[in-house]
N, C-alpha and C positions, 0 to 999 in steps of 0.2 A: 280395458288397460292387459288386452292382450295384443296390441296393436304395435308392430314393431318399430314401425316408423315412425309413426307419433312418439314413439318414445326417443328414436335418435336426433328426431326436431327439436323435441325442449333439451333434450342433451348439449346438444350442439348451441343452440341458443344462448341453455345455461352456460356454455363456456366461454361462448362471446362476450359474454356480460363479465361474466370473472375476469376476463385478463382486461376490460377496461374498469372495473370497478375489484376490485382481485381483494374481497371478503370472504372470509370462510365457508359462512353459511351458501354461497354462491357455487365455492368448488364443489361442498354436500352436495348440495341437491343434483348441480350435473353427476358427478361420481355415480350418486344413487339413481341416477337417469340410465348412463351406459350400462349399469347392472343390471338392471330389467332388459334391455337388449341384445346384455351377453345369454341371459335365460331363454327368451324368444327364437335369436335369431345367431347362436354362436359363429355361424362359417362369414360375417357380415366383416368383412378387411377393412374398411372406413370405420365402423366402432372401434377396432382396433386401432387403429390409427389414432382420431380423434383419441380416443381415451387415453391412447399412450402420450400424446401430445397436452391432455391435460395434466398429468402427471409430471411432465417435463417443464413446465412451463411454473407449475407450482414449486418443483422441487430448485429452478433458476433463481424464481423472485426471492425465495425465501430460505434458500443455499442450504436445502435437504438435501441428502444424499440419498438417503431412504427414497424417497419419490424418485428420484430418478430413474436408481436400478428397477423400482417398479415397471416406469416406464419401458425399460428397455422389455422387460418380460412379456407385455402387453404389443411390442413392435417386433418382438418374437413368433408368438401367436399371429399378429398378422402375417408375416412372411409363410407359417405355414399356411395358414389362407388363398396370400396369392405370394408366387415367388416373380423376382425380379420385378417392384412396383419403385419407382424412384422416391415417391414421396415417405413407403416407408424406411427405404436405403437414408437419407438422408435428415427426415426425425430420428433415427435409432442414431447417426453419426453425429447428432448434435445431443444427444442426453449423453452418448460416451464421451464425448467433447469437453463436456462439463466435469463431469465424473472425475477424468483423467485430469485437468486442470486444477481441481480441488485438491485432489487426493495427490497429484504428484504421481501420478498413474501413467511410466512410457505405453505398456499395452495398451491400455484404453485408447491412448490419445493416438498412437497407429491403427486400431482399428477404428475408431471415427474417420480416421482420411481414408481407408480404403473402405466403407460405408457409404462416406460421400462421394467419392469418385466411383465407386459404382454406379449411384444417381447420377451422375452427369455423363456417363458411357450412354444410359436410357435417356435422358434427357437435357441437354447442353445450350438449352437456351433459359435458362430457370435465374434469374437474378439472383433469386434468396439463396439457391443452394451454392452459389459462387460466394456468398456474401459468407456461409457455413462452413467450408473451404479456406474463403481467407480466415475468418476468424481461428478455427486449425491450427493452420502455418503459427498463427500469431502466440497461440500457447504453447507449440511445438520452439518455435523462439526462445519466450520466456525459459521451458525447461532444459535448452542446449545453451542458453546465453550466444546464440548463433544470427548474428543479422543476417545473416543467406535467408532462412527462414521468416524473416519480417520481409525483406526483398521478394521471395513468390509470396506470399499472402498479399502484397499493396498490387504485383500484377494480377492475382485473381478476384481483388476489390475493383478495380480499374475499370477489368472484362466485364463484372457484373454492373456497373455504373453506366456501360453501353448500349446493356437492358433496360436497366432503367435510372436514371439518371438523379429522378428524385426522392431515393429511397436512403432515408436518414439511418437506415444500419449499415447500409456499404459505407457511407460517407465516414461513420463513426467507425468502422471495422479500420478504413485507411489513415482515420488520423491514427489509432494506434500502432499499426504497424509503421508509422512515420517515427513516431514517437521513439518504437521500439532500436530504429535503426540510427536514429537521433541521439539515444543513451550509449546503444554500443561505442557508436565513431566517436560520441563527443563533436554531434555537427550540430550546431545555435540553429544552420539555417531550415533544418528535416523539424529540429521543435516546431519553428516557428509554421512550416510548412504543416503539421501535424495543426496549429492552432485554427489555420483556415480553414480546413476541414469538419473541424467542428461549427465553425461558421455558417459554411455550407448544409450540412447536418440541419443547420434549425433553420433554417430557407426554406429545408423541403417542407415543413408546414404540419408534417408528423408530429404529435409529440413526444418527446424522445424521455427515454427512461430514467430513472434516478442514478443506476451507474454511468449510462452518458454523461452525465453533468459531474457526478464525481470525476470521472477521467478526464474530463476536460478540464476543474479543477490539478489534480495532479501535473498534466501540462503546466500548465501555467505556474504550480509552484517551481514547477525544474525552471522556469521561463526565468521567475523571479531571481531564483539563486544564479543563472548564470550570467542574466546581465547586470543582476542588484538594483533592475527597477520596482519600486513597488509596487507599483500600476497593476503589473502583472498579478501579485499578492492578496490587490484589494479583490482583482475582479474574480482571481481562484474561487476566496471566501465567499463571492456571491454564486458561485456554481454548487460549493460545498452544500450551501445556506438553500439551492434550489434540489440537490436531493434530498435531504433532510423535511424539506417543509412538503415530499410528496406522500412522505410518510405520513404526518401528521397530516394531511387532506385526507387520506385514509383511515386515517386511526385507525392504525392495525401495525404495531410496536414488533410485531411480529418480521412483518418487512423491512427493518432498519438493519441493514450491513455494519456491524461496528467496524468495520475498514472506513463506512464514510464519517463516523464520528472523530475518528482515527487519524483521517486527512485534515479534516475539520480543524481537531486540536493543534494538530503540526505546525497549518499556517499560522493560525492564533500565535502560537509561538514565537515564529519566525516575526509576523507585526513585534510583538512583544521588544524581541531583540532588537527592530531597525527603529523603532519608536523607542522603547525605554519606557516604556507604558506599564506599568502592575493591571491595568485590570484588561488586557489582555494575556496574561500569565494566568489569571484566576479564570479568564472563560476558557484558556486551555485546558487548566486544571480539571473544572466541570467538565466538560467532554471525553478527556481521558478517566476520568473515575467511571462515565458512565457508559463508556467501553468494556469496563472490568465488570461494571451492574450485569450488561447484557453477557459478557460473554468472559468470565473468568479464566480462559485460560489463553486470553488475547495478552500474552506474558510481555509484547514490545510495548505494551502498555504502560507496565512497570517501568519501565526505563523513559519514558518520555516523562511520567511525572516524577521519575527522582533529577531526574535536567531541571522538569520544571519547577519543583518545591526547590530546585539551588540556586536557582537564577531570580527566585521570589526573595527567597531568603537575601541572599547578598543585596536585592535593591532595596529591601523593607529591613535590614539587618535586624533578621527576626531569628534569633535561636530554632524559635520550632518548627519554622520550614525546611531549617536544615534537618531536624532531626523528622521529617517526613519521609524527607528526600531521601536519607541515610537506610530508610527501612524499606521504601522504593528498588533503591538499588542493589538491596542485598538480596530479596524476592525475586529480581530478576536474576541476578546474579548466581541463585542457588540452581536455577535451570538454563541456562545460556552462561554454563561457567567459563565456556573460551571466550567470550567477549571481548576480546583486548580494548576495545572502543571503551564499552562500559566499565570497564576496573578503571582504565584514565579518568574517565569522568568522575567515577567516583572517590577517587584519590584528588581530584581538583576539589570537590564539593567538601571534601575533610578539612583543605587546607584555607579554602575561602574559614568556613565554621571555625577553626581554629585563631584564624585572626581577628574572629570579630570577637572571640570570647576570651583574647591572652588578657590576662591580667596579671600584673606583678605580685602581688598580693596571691595568687590563687594559682602558680606557673603548672601544677602537673595538670589543672586539666588541658591548658592543652596543649601541652609534651604530650600528653596521650593522643590526639588528634594527629599530632606531626607525625609521631609511630605507627597510628592508624594509616594514615596517607603512604606512607614512606609501602608499608607493606601493599599497599594495592597499586603503588604504581608499579617496583619495583616486580610485582608478577601481572602486570601491561606491559613491561618490557619483556618480559618472558617468552607472553607469547605475540610478541612482533610489535608493541604496539611504539613507533617512532616521537610519538608528539610528549609520551612520558618520560622519555630521555630529556627536555628541558622541563617539564614541571616538576622532575624530581631534582633538579640543577636550582630551580626557586625554591623549593623544600630546604635544600641545605644551606640556600642563603638566609633563610628566614631563621631560621637556626642554627647559624653561628659559625659551617663548618664547609670554610672559604674552599679548601683544597678539593671536598668529594664535590664542592657547585662547579668549580671551574673543570674539572673530569664530564662531567654529564653533559654541561654547554659545551666542551670538545666534542662527547659523544655524537652532541644532537647535531653538532656542525658534519660530522663524516658522514651521517645517516639525511642530510638533506630536510632537517626539521628545524630548523632554527627559524624564529624571525626575523625580520628587518632589523639593520642596525639601529636604527631610529627608535624603535619599538625595545630594542634591548637598553638600551641607552633610559629610556623611560618608565620602566617595567619596577613598579614599587618593590617588587617582589624580590628582585637584584639588588636592593639598597643595601644588605648586606656585605656584598661584596664590590659594588660600585668603585668606593675610593681605593682598591686594591690593588696594588704594582701587576699581579696576575690580573682582573680583572682588564689592565687599560691593555696590558700585553695584547691582551685574546682578542681585542677591541682593533688594536692596531693593529694585528695580524689578520681581521674577517675583510678592511678597510684596504689591505695592500692584495685580497686576494679576491676583492669582491670589483 
């Protein structure tokens, strides 16, 4: 019981087991073993590094900020035991990077960058530290929305690959860097290059993390949006399922990041739109509701549920779905009060609902919804949303206000928010003004100027 080396060997063995089988019992046993070493040999620098890494790993996979802060305290003690140790700098820098990324704390990201640089100044041939450096720059790129950080990150990953071309972590980081540049520069070529890096990462043979599969799925969704090709979306769904299966395999729902479920639900929603299939919407709703069950503060899920129930309500002509949609939009916008896109979506949902329940024997029901839709769309316009201009034109067409409808069509044109002439000619919501001389004149004007 007083043999510190034995306790250290036990602790590091349990730490390795926990990394491959992240079950709470292994973490607890490793933590208790390190605690025994600390009592017997408190000046052991390896103890504090390994113990800090244990907490950092747990914090990362469970998104537990407190564990990350605890890991930083242990690295701080390690530095007291031995200064200018490259592994202390890099491990500490990685923990600070995660804290900075998850809390949007620029100071933590900058401290992280400096510690990683300190590590590389002592040991410049460590591929893993180059990977951490690239990850830090990726996070700075996200923070500032600046492609130059992603470009610098790509350089670091490529440099690390020179030392270890079989590291899936380096290829994963490079994929994220290319995706960041591709998104900011609207470059399809770089987004496609990102997917190639994911393929290379898988070929390295190491078992990728669930975050890896999620990130690959996000890239494929972007490809599907840009190219309109369903195959990318189907592939994205498979990647998200890989991430979710990981949690099922280890039987620890505490490892389930709600972001993975959210992205999975978003992909199903997109597939529902492409295939006009209600079952995809239903599965997406289940995923989004699970997101809120895990994290009630994940407000964006309320917006997606609002849109999903609206789509399903329109698809199945079911008033109850529209009622559910409105509740979720109301919840979301009570928090994100200046989201003009959401106000517009809520307004459009109310229009669909009004059209569904329109009944000559009960005109007040639909009129109330039209009035509510008008309020939401005007609010969206006040916040700068241009799509709402066209939807307001549709509302006034549906309610017989020809002059107001034409006015908002003209404003929509001025703001480059009109659909094509063909769509204008076929949109059922413009039926109320289509036979008027004002609308024909407006169409003639568009044809002359397009």
